[in-house]
PLY file of the C-alpha trace (Angstrom):
ply
format ascii 1.0
element vertex 348
property float x
property float y
property float z
element edge 347
property int vertex1
property int vertex2
end_header
24.21 26.59 -8.02
24.37 23.32 -6.11
21.60 20.89 -6.98
19.16 19.95 -4.22
19.62 16.25 -3.49
16.52 14.09 -3.28
16.32 11.16 -0.87
14.47 7.91 -1.36
11.53 7.37 0.94
9.10 4.47 1.06
7.61 3.06 -2.13
4.23 4.76 -2.41
3.38 4.14 -6.05
3.68 1.03 -8.22
3.28 0.65 -11.95
2.47 -2.90 -12.99
2.93 -3.83 -16.63
0.58 -6.78 -16.46
1.17 -8.20 -19.93
3.13 -7.52 -23.10
0.20 -8.60 -25.25
-1.84 -6.06 -27.18
-4.61 -6.32 -29.75
-3.74 -3.11 -31.63
-0.80 -1.76 -33.63
-0.58 1.93 -32.78
1.53 4.28 -34.88
3.24 6.08 -31.98
3.72 3.15 -29.60
7.35 2.25 -28.94
6.29 -1.18 -27.73
5.47 -2.13 -31.33
9.23 -2.32 -31.91
10.06 -3.94 -28.58
11.41 -7.51 -28.74
9.02 -8.36 -25.89
5.98 -7.36 -27.98
4.87 -10.92 -28.65
6.09 -12.42 -25.38
3.45 -14.41 -23.54
4.81 -13.31 -20.15
2.24 -12.09 -17.64
2.96 -10.79 -14.16
1.74 -13.52 -11.84
-1.00 -12.61 -9.39
0.66 -14.32 -6.44
3.83 -12.30 -7.12
1.78 -9.09 -7.15
0.21 -10.09 -3.85
3.65 -10.77 -2.35
4.92 -7.40 -3.57
1.99 -5.61 -1.95
2.59 -7.46 1.31
6.23 -6.31 1.25
5.35 -2.67 0.60
2.64 -1.57 3.06
3.06 2.10 2.14
1.86 1.58 -1.44
-1.50 3.30 -1.79
-1.60 3.79 -5.55
-1.14 1.30 -8.40
-1.12 2.01 -12.12
-2.06 -0.91 -14.39
-0.88 -0.92 -17.98
0.48 -3.15 -20.72
0.39 -4.04 -23.61
-3.31 -3.91 -23.16
-4.02 -4.48 -19.45
-7.56 -5.71 -20.08
-6.01 -8.75 -21.80
-4.52 -9.81 -18.45
-6.03 -13.19 -17.61
-6.48 -12.49 -13.89
-7.65 -8.89 -14.16
-10.86 -9.28 -12.16
-9.02 -11.09 -9.36
-6.36 -8.37 -9.31
-8.91 -5.56 -9.10
-10.63 -7.34 -6.22
-7.27 -7.77 -4.46
-6.47 -4.07 -4.78
-9.88 -3.12 -3.45
-9.49 -5.39 -0.42
-6.14 -3.77 0.33
-7.66 -0.29 -0.02
-5.24 0.62 -2.81
-6.22 3.21 -5.39
-5.98 1.85 -8.92
-5.71 3.46 -12.33
-5.90 1.76 -15.73
-4.89 2.96 -19.18
-6.69 1.01 -21.89
-7.26 1.19 -25.62
-10.94 0.73 -24.81
-11.63 -2.27 -27.02
-12.42 -4.57 -24.07
-14.26 -2.11 -21.83
-17.64 -3.66 -22.58
-16.41 -6.94 -21.07
-14.83 -5.44 -17.95
-16.93 -2.33 -17.26
-18.83 -3.89 -14.36
-15.73 -5.26 -12.62
-13.95 -1.92 -13.02
-16.79 -0.14 -11.25
-17.58 -2.89 -8.75
-13.98 -3.12 -7.54
-13.54 0.63 -7.21
-10.99 1.51 -9.89
-10.26 5.20 -9.38
-9.36 6.30 -12.91
-9.81 4.76 -16.34
-7.82 6.44 -19.09
-9.18 5.54 -22.50
-6.93 6.08 -25.51
-8.87 7.97 -28.17
-6.98 10.22 -30.59
-9.69 11.40 -32.94
-13.43 11.61 -33.50
-12.75 11.01 -37.20
-12.99 7.26 -37.71
-10.55 7.21 -40.63
-7.96 9.22 -38.71
-8.33 7.00 -35.65
-7.94 3.88 -37.79
-4.74 5.27 -39.32
-3.34 5.84 -35.82
-4.52 2.70 -34.02
-4.39 0.25 -36.94
-8.04 -0.85 -36.77
-11.57 0.54 -37.09
-12.36 0.74 -33.37
-14.12 4.07 -32.77
-17.61 2.63 -32.25
-16.26 -0.12 -29.99
-14.49 2.43 -27.76
-17.59 4.60 -27.49
-19.68 1.57 -26.60
-17.18 0.71 -23.86
-17.35 4.21 -22.38
-21.15 4.02 -22.44
-21.00 0.71 -20.54
-18.75 2.30 -17.91
-21.20 5.18 -17.47
-24.11 2.73 -17.17
-22.28 0.67 -14.53
-21.40 3.79 -12.52
-25.07 4.68 -12.53
-26.09 1.15 -11.55
-23.66 1.07 -8.61
-24.35 4.73 -7.73
-20.60 5.36 -7.89
-18.61 8.45 -8.81
-15.73 6.19 -9.83
-13.93 5.56 -12.01
-13.22 9.00 -13.35
-13.25 8.58 -17.11
-10.39 10.34 -18.84
-9.57 10.34 -22.53
-5.91 10.23 -23.54
-5.27 11.83 -26.92
-1.74 11.72 -28.34
-0.98 14.77 -30.49
0.35 13.43 -33.79
0.84 14.52 -37.40
-2.41 12.65 -38.07
-4.63 14.74 -35.77
-2.92 17.97 -34.70
-5.26 20.20 -36.72
-8.40 18.99 -34.95
-7.65 19.36 -31.23
-10.25 22.05 -30.54
-12.78 20.25 -32.73
-12.06 17.00 -30.86
-12.80 18.59 -27.47
-16.05 20.05 -28.78
-17.05 16.65 -30.18
-16.36 14.82 -26.91
-18.30 17.42 -24.95
-21.36 17.17 -27.17
-21.34 13.50 -28.22
-19.67 11.35 -25.53
-21.37 11.43 -22.15
-19.56 10.79 -18.89
-16.05 11.94 -19.83
-14.41 13.84 -16.97
-11.36 15.12 -18.82
-9.34 14.95 -22.02
-5.59 14.76 -21.58
-3.50 15.71 -24.59
-0.19 13.87 -24.56
2.86 14.61 -26.64
4.56 11.81 -28.57
7.80 10.44 -27.21
10.55 11.61 -29.55
14.13 10.35 -29.39
17.16 10.96 -31.58
20.28 9.01 -32.38
22.31 11.63 -30.51
20.26 10.95 -27.39
20.55 7.21 -27.82
24.32 7.22 -28.20
24.71 9.48 -25.15
22.32 7.32 -23.12
24.14 4.12 -24.05
27.46 5.56 -22.92
25.98 6.40 -19.52
24.22 3.06 -18.99
27.30 1.13 -20.07
29.55 3.08 -17.73
27.28 3.05 -14.66
25.45 -0.25 -15.00
27.20 -2.32 -17.67
23.91 -2.40 -19.59
23.09 -1.48 -23.18
20.41 1.10 -23.88
18.24 0.10 -26.84
14.74 1.29 -25.96
15.40 4.76 -27.38
15.25 3.17 -30.85
11.56 2.35 -30.28
10.72 6.07 -30.36
13.19 7.16 -33.04
10.56 7.57 -35.74
10.89 10.57 -38.08
7.29 10.04 -39.23
6.10 11.12 -35.76
8.10 14.35 -35.75
6.68 17.80 -36.49
7.81 20.59 -38.79
8.14 24.07 -37.31
4.88 25.30 -38.84
3.06 22.27 -37.41
4.37 23.02 -33.92
3.15 26.60 -34.31
-0.30 25.29 -35.29
-0.39 23.00 -32.24
0.59 25.88 -29.99
-2.29 27.97 -31.31
-4.73 25.09 -30.77
-3.55 24.64 -27.19
-3.83 28.36 -26.55
-7.49 28.15 -27.56
-7.97 25.26 -25.12
-6.03 26.79 -22.23
-9.12 27.72 -20.24
-11.37 24.88 -21.35
-12.27 22.85 -18.22
-12.44 19.60 -20.20
-8.98 19.89 -21.77
-5.74 19.12 -19.93
-2.16 19.17 -21.17
1.33 19.93 -19.97
1.36 23.67 -19.56
3.74 25.55 -21.80
4.17 29.23 -21.07
5.46 30.07 -24.53
6.06 28.64 -27.98
9.69 27.81 -27.24
8.70 25.39 -24.47
6.39 23.50 -26.80
9.03 23.48 -29.53
11.47 21.91 -27.10
9.00 19.08 -26.41
8.04 18.41 -30.02
11.15 19.08 -32.09
13.98 16.53 -32.42
16.56 19.04 -31.26
18.24 17.62 -28.17
18.18 19.66 -24.95
19.28 18.03 -21.70
16.59 17.78 -19.00
17.85 19.45 -15.84
14.85 18.68 -13.63
15.06 15.58 -11.45
12.36 12.98 -12.00
10.57 12.06 -8.78
9.84 8.45 -9.74
13.11 6.87 -8.51
12.49 8.31 -5.05
8.89 7.18 -4.61
7.93 4.64 -7.28
8.81 1.47 -9.17
7.66 -0.23 -12.36
7.41 -4.02 -12.54
7.41 -5.75 -15.93
5.75 -9.08 -16.84
9.03 -10.99 -16.55
9.58 -9.56 -13.05
12.16 -6.92 -13.96
11.97 -3.78 -11.82
12.84 -0.39 -13.31
12.37 3.27 -12.51
11.32 4.27 -16.03
8.25 2.80 -17.68
9.05 4.03 -21.19
12.79 3.31 -21.24
13.30 0.17 -19.14
16.91 -0.62 -20.05
18.29 -0.06 -16.55
17.09 -3.12 -14.65
17.29 -2.73 -10.88
16.49 -6.33 -10.02
13.83 -9.00 -10.53
10.89 -9.65 -8.20
10.85 -13.34 -9.06
14.32 -13.68 -7.52
14.49 -11.07 -4.75
12.33 -8.94 -2.51
11.12 -5.55 -3.65
12.72 -3.90 -0.63
16.12 -5.32 -1.56
15.68 -4.00 -5.09
14.62 -0.58 -3.79
17.72 -0.31 -1.62
20.07 -2.12 -4.01
23.23 -0.83 -5.65
21.66 -0.16 -9.05
18.85 1.85 -7.47
21.29 3.90 -5.41
23.55 4.48 -8.41
20.58 5.63 -10.50
19.43 8.15 -7.87
22.92 9.46 -7.33
23.30 10.16 -11.04
20.07 12.17 -11.01
21.13 14.13 -7.95
24.49 15.01 -9.48
23.76 15.28 -13.21
20.02 15.92 -13.48
18.14 13.88 -16.07
19.65 11.08 -18.13
20.16 11.90 -21.82
16.98 9.97 -22.62
14.98 12.21 -20.25
15.10 15.16 -22.67
11.58 16.17 -23.73
9.94 13.86 -21.17
6.59 15.50 -20.44
6.11 13.36 -17.31
8.84 15.06 -15.30
6.54 17.81 -13.96
3.53 15.59 -13.40
2.29 14.18 -10.15
2.32 10.42 -10.19
-1.41 10.08 -9.83
-4.35 12.39 -9.94
-7.48 11.37 -8.11
0 1
1 2
2 3
3 4
4 5
5 6
6 7
7 8
8 9
9 10
10 11
11 12
12 13
13 14
14 15
15 16
16 17
17 18
18 19
19 20
20 21
21 22
22 23
23 24
24 25
25 26
26 27
27 28
28 29
29 30
30 31
31 32
32 33
33 34
34 35
35 36
36 37
37 38
38 39
39 40
40 41
41 42
42 43
43 44
44 45
45 46
46 47
47 48
48 49
49 50
50 51
51 52
52 53
53 54
54 55
55 56
56 57
57 58
58 59
59 60
60 61
61 62
62 63
63 64
64 65
65 66
66 67
67 68
68 69
69 70
70 71
71 72
72 73
73 74
74 75
75 76
76 77
77 78
78 79
79 80
80 81
81 82
82 83
83 84
84 85
85 86
86 87
87 88
88 89
89 90
90 91
91 92
92 93
93 94
94 95
95 96
96 97
97 98
98 99
99 100
100 101
101 102
102 103
103 104
104 105
105 106
106 107
107 108
108 109
109 110
110 111
111 112
112 113
113 114
114 115
115 116
116 117
117 118
118 119
119 120
120 121
121 122
122 123
123 124
124 125
125 126
126 127
127 128
128 129
129 130
130 131
131 132
132 133
133 134
134 135
135 136
136 137
137 138
138 139
139 140
140 141
141 142
142 143
143 144
144 145
145 146
146 147
147 148
148 149
149 150
150 151
151 152
152 153
153 154
154 155
155 156
156 157
157 158
158 159
159 160
160 161
161 162
162 163
163 164
164 165
165 166
166 167
167 168
168 169
169 170
170 171
171 172
172 173
173 174
174 175
175 176
176 177
177 178
178 179
179 180
180 181
181 182
182 183
183 184
184 185
185 186
186 187
187 188
188 189
189 190
190 191
191 192
192 193
193 194
194 195
195 196
196 197
197 198
198 199
199 200
200 201
201 202
202 203
203 204
204 205
205 206
206 207
207 208
208 209
209 210
210 211
211 212
212 213
213 214
214 215
215 216
216 217
217 218
218 219
219 220
220 221
221 222
222 223
223 224
224 225
225 226
226 227
227 228
228 229
229 230
230 231
231 232
232 233
233 234
234 235
235 236
236 237
237 238
238 239
239 240
240 241
241 242
242 243
243 244
244 245
245 246
246 247
247 248
248 249
249 250
250 251
251 252
252 253
253 254
254 255
255 256
256 257
257 258
258 259
259 260
260 261
261 262
262 263
263 264
264 265
265 266
266 267
267 268
268 269
269 270
270 271
271 272
272 273
273 274
274 275
275 276
276 277
277 278
278 279
279 280
280 281
281 282
282 283
283 284
284 285
285 286
286 287
287 288
288 289
289 290
290 291
291 292
292 293
293 294
294 295
295 296
296 297
297 298
298 299
299 300
300 301
301 302
302 303
303 304
304 305
305 306
306 307
307 308
308 309
309 310
310 311
311 312
312 313
313 314
314 315
315 316
316 317
317 318
318 319
319 320
320 321
321 322
322 323
323 324
324 325
325 326
326 327
327 328
328 329
329 330
330 331
331 332
332 333
333 334
334 335
335 336
336 337
337 338
338 339
339 340
340 341
341 342
342 343
343 344
344 345
345 346
346 347
């Protein structure tokens, strides 16, 4: 059957990696192994402003890092986005929420996604590298207080919990704990760890070398056997998710059967046939100005916003070549097991 070909429209969604800096050392984070981890680069505010002027159709911006709350001009950026009537979403480890809670509410951030993987302090410390549970809870409480002070329904407060070998047995217990002990949480989103294999990496590198003359190395950041699950562990996770299927607080990528979950969590390589929507509607900008379509695997650089306009990058040869590959071949080798492929870019 002939594949339906997608066409690029206007850029409607931007992801801004504001800084490479982070104050934690999380077990599942590929950025820990990235050579840019300790780079002092930050995306300059005047460049962000120029980008937004060039792309009037952008209505949604996702802010991440590193740790985005370490960005030196965060308050000014949030104010800029509010003035331009652009919806904003932040993913944070929560350690600096106390400091920025008021600005987040005052400047109308739509969603704050707080990374919290366990209600067990020892388990959380083993995942995130530090004893931060109480600090995160205090930050969420400050957000709730500021929402009340400003009489605002925003931001929606979402908890991101990555399902890992450390915590997979306590998913139902975690939801019950959040419901009864942490006020103001609108949803809990269970994410699956990014898992890559050497087979994937070799296949990806062949494609990127042939099409773009670029090496693919980012797959190595997620090639961690310690984050992989045994078959009996995947079965346990499936049973936990089945118990949470109708819980209004819990959200996760729907899997209709065990085999679908196994495909996401096992290292066995299966090519992704679905076409990712990001290259047709969205871009990610990194602190050094590089523009890419993929936030997690940024090897294919489309251009640099410090040297050229975003519109030229969007319509450039690398962007067109990337989209054409998707339309003809489906996902890149590295897209296998990507749980983002079915998701909408932003939920309000």
